[in-house]
Steps between C-alpha positions, in 0.01 A plus 500: 500500500585855610466638852536170678226312312588136459436226252307212660713206401496161662873541564435785743229309681739210555786735578336672793396201702367544852752577773399580859774764535389701198162629390382373161695641208193665353503736801835647390401568139330838560818619677738386225575709193674370192716699262628364170805594299719358229712212619874487443694211357447270203170483320559636153251753371250398767708660777495839323125529454328305781491603865548159657689600817264527798571693819288435808463784751351444844496748787547292813433770759167600338379141470156434648536123463778435753501558874750737661691200640531346154609834353770537766626149432512562124677835547760325717558212258485700174679814617747485212231456236264779608539864398510773763122545453432131567442418133582150375611484136526168318563452130479211256626490144565127473245429230402658166138520618385788719230283658749226588736761651210632706433150631869452577527827692183420697644159589821667620298750704297227667809288574683804640211575738480136609873485571500830689205396721640156579651489846806280542465201729671571833817299546495247780824499694654154509807349664734254331472147633759366745629264233549787254686706761723203588573430131590865437735511800667175393556644153654813650724291720625291204562818295694653793714185531580515126618859534697420816682222312611750233701703750874455524630283781760664723 
């Protein structure tokens, strides 16, 4: 489990399904390091003696898996989440189990990369229809007449 080694669970195989924008998840595993610590919050005696909190560390700029274009896109999108060195830190302490927290943090990592590499669809400029323009202008005219009727007559 130490030094980035990973448990081969069926959850992880399902989790990292094929995506054309990203290389397979197994390619990132040698670049990821995990660090465990004691989780905070409720848990009774378990929280004081078991290191169930998992921290994922991944150095984006040193990654051999991604292209320079992909790295630039991720740096742009995740600027607030990266350290000055280009290190991405993610933590999970949702579960009492260290293994489950490791799976959760890997899922978050994968989802974060997918979201940062997804390019938004370009907006197509559209015009309102003639009927919509006419209806809007008629509404404005009625509203203006209402306000004109509120004025004092001289």
